[in-house]
C-alpha positions in Angstrom: 87.6 78.4 157.0 84.9 78.7 159.6 85.5 81.4 162.1 86.0 80.4 165.7 83.4 81.9 168.0 83.8 83.7 171.4 80.8 83.2 173.6 80.3 84.8 177.0 78.1 82.7 179.3 75.8 84.2 181.9 74.8 81.9 184.6 71.6 83.2 186.1 70.1 82.7 189.6 67.1 84.7 190.8 67.4 87.0 187.8 71.1 87.9 188.5 74.3 86.8 186.8 76.4 84.7 189.2 79.8 82.9 188.9 81.3 80.2 191.0 84.3 77.8 191.0 83.8 74.1 190.3 80.0 74.8 190.2 79.9 76.1 193.8 80.7 79.3 195.8 78.5 81.6 193.7 79.0 85.4 193.7 77.1 88.1 192.0 78.4 89.4 188.6 75.7 91.8 187.6 72.5 92.2 185.6 72.3 89.7 182.7 70.5 92.0 180.3 73.1 94.8 180.8 76.0 92.4 180.5 74.6 90.7 177.4 74.1 94.0 175.7 77.6 95.1 176.6 79.1 91.9 175.2 77.2 92.2 172.0 78.7 95.7 171.6 82.2 94.5 172.4 82.1 91.9 169.6 80.9 88.6 171.2 79.7 86.2 168.5 76.9 84.7 170.6 75.7 84.6 174.2 74.6 81.7 176.4 72.2 82.3 179.3 71.8 79.4 181.7 69.3 79.5 184.6 71.5 77.3 186.8 68.9 76.5 189.4 65.9 75.9 187.2 66.4 72.1 187.1 67.0 71.8 190.8 64.1 74.0 191.8 61.8 72.5 189.2 61.1 76.0 188.0 60.8 77.2 184.4 63.3 79.7 182.9 61.7 83.1 183.0 60.4 84.0 179.5 60.1 87.6 180.6 63.9 87.8 181.1 64.4 86.3 177.6 62.1 89.0 176.1 64.2 91.7 177.9 67.4 90.2 176.5 66.0 90.0 173.0 65.2 93.7 173.1 68.7 94.7 174.0 70.9 92.1 172.2 71.5 91.9 168.5 73.5 88.7 168.3 72.3 85.0 168.6 71.7 83.8 172.1 71.0 80.4 173.6 68.9 79.9 176.7 69.0 76.9 179.0 67.6 75.7 182.3 64.5 73.8 183.1 63.6 73.0 179.5 61.9 69.6 179.6 59.2 69.8 176.8 58.8 71.2 173.3 56.3 73.7 174.8 59.1 75.0 177.1 61.3 75.4 174.1 58.5 77.2 172.1 58.0 79.7 174.9 61.7 80.7 174.9 62.0 80.8 171.1 58.8 82.8 170.8 60.2 85.2 173.5 63.3 85.8 171.3 65.9 83.1 172.0 67.7 81.7 168.9 68.5 78.3 170.5 67.7 76.3 173.6 70.2 74.3 175.7 69.1 71.0 177.3 71.0 69.0 179.8 69.5 67.0 182.7 66.0 66.7 181.2 67.4 65.4 177.9 69.5 62.8 179.7 66.5 61.5 181.5 64.4 61.7 178.4 66.6 61.5 175.3 63.5 61.7 173.1 63.4 65.4 174.1 66.4 66.1 171.8 64.7 64.5 168.9 61.4 66.3 169.6 63.1 69.7 169.7 65.1 69.0 166.5 61.9 68.0 164.7 60.0 71.0 165.9 62.5 73.7 165.4 65.5 72.2 163.6 68.8 70.8 164.9 70.4 74.2 164.8 68.1 75.2 167.7 69.1 72.3 169.9 72.2 72.6 172.0 73.1 69.6 174.1 74.9 70.8 177.2 77.1 68.2 178.9 78.6 68.7 182.3 81.4 66.2 182.6 84.1 65.2 185.2 87.2 63.2 184.9 87.3 60.4 187.5 90.2 58.5 189.0 89.8 55.8 186.3 90.7 58.4 183.7 87.3 58.4 182.1 85.0 61.5 181.7 81.5 60.9 183.0 78.3 62.8 182.6 76.9 64.7 185.6 73.4 66.0 186.0 71.5 68.6 188.1 74.1 71.3 187.8 76.9 69.0 188.5 75.4 67.4 191.6 74.6 64.0 190.4 77.1 61.5 188.8 75.9 59.1 186.2 77.7 56.0 184.8 77.4 57.3 181.3 80.7 58.2 179.6 80.7 61.7 178.1 81.7 60.6 174.6 78.9 58.0 174.5 76.3 60.5 175.5 77.6 63.0 173.0 77.4 60.5 170.2 73.9 59.5 171.2 72.9 63.2 171.3 74.1 63.7 167.7 72.1 60.7 166.6 69.0 62.1 168.2 69.4 65.4 166.4 71.4 67.8 168.6 73.0 70.5 166.5 75.8 71.5 168.8 77.5 70.3 172.0 78.2 72.6 174.9 80.9 70.8 176.8 81.7 71.9 180.3 84.6 70.3 182.3 83.7 70.4 186.0 87.4 69.8 186.8 88.4 73.0 185.1 85.3 75.2 185.7 86.3 78.5 187.3 89.9 77.5 187.9 91.3 79.7 185.1 93.9 76.9 184.5 92.8 76.3 180.9 90.2 74.3 179.1 90.1 70.4 179.3 91.9 69.9 176.0 91.8 66.0 176.0 88.0 65.5 176.2 87.3 68.6 174.0 89.7 67.3 171.3 88.1 63.8 171.4 84.6 65.2 170.9 85.7 67.7 168.2 87.4 64.9 166.3 84.7 62.2 166.7 81.5 64.3 166.3 80.1 65.8 163.1 78.7 68.8 164.9 80.3 71.9 166.5 81.7 71.6 170.0 81.7 74.6 172.3 84.4 74.3 175.0 83.6 75.6 178.4 85.2 75.6 181.8 88.7 76.8 182.7 89.5 79.9 180.6 91.9 82.2 182.3 94.1 83.7 179.6 94.0 84.5 175.9 96.5 81.6 175.4 93.9 79.2 176.7 91.5 80.1 173.9 94.3 79.7 171.4 95.1 76.3 172.9 91.5 75.0 172.7 91.2 76.1 169.1 94.6 75.0 167.9 95.1 71.8 169.9 91.6 70.6 170.7 89.8 71.9 167.5 86.9 73.4 169.4 84.5 75.5 167.2 83.8 78.0 170.0 85.3 79.0 173.4 82.9 79.9 176.2 83.8 81.7 179.3 82.2 83.7 182.1 84.2 85.2 185.0 87.1 86.5 182.9 84.6 88.6 180.9 82.2 89.5 183.8 85.1 90.8 185.9 86.9 92.5 182.9 90.0 90.4 183.1 89.9 89.9 179.4 88.2 92.2 176.9 86.6 90.5 173.9 88.1 92.8 171.3 91.6 92.2 172.8 91.1 88.5 172.7 90.0 88.5 169.1 93.0 90.7 168.1 95.3 88.2 169.9 93.7 85.2 168.1 93.8 86.9 164.8 97.5 87.6 165.3 97.9 83.8 165.8 96.2 83.2 162.4 93.1 81.8 164.1 90.0 82.8 162.1 87.7 85.1 164.1 85.0 87.6 163.3 86.3 91.2 164.0 
């Protein structure tokens, strides 16, 4: 049985970790390098660093920050934000990142997914999808840090991403993000059941039970969270002990 992964996410703006609710109202959560090193020590399986304003501000993710992270972190980490070419990917991987996450740029130029997969392998390409459930009951893809709605349904874009070579889906529910009311189990379950690649659930974690739910009911491969870890509401070791007691396979 594959172990379920616990992944802290560090949203970065101007070199600092920030956290908001429903993608707005950002507040400072600390130094990303220090936090990343702390989570690695505490037993996190992987880390995700997202430069949340890179796409909007047309600015490249800072490779220097990635180098600093790589020096202090001994677990795999993914970097996203402003990656629009294979050259952008190469800079980050050469700086020490293990994977790159693409979102808006890949939606606008789907060939980017294929190019990254061919250049570095599918395992290096994480397709991040920000999705929102609308009044018609469908989940739609949003771009530019959740600012721009598209007419593409989440499931359709995820399947296209798989065909293009994405090795993993990072699925963030905008409805649930920062609410601490639980993950979006319905769309997570659908992707987990219909896709042949791992799905990382993101958005809404508030309790240890929420992680158990997304693993047991929605079959996610990993649970990603931010504020509950940043503000020490849940300790990673405690979470893993809780999951293990529920007979959910985790690395301890």
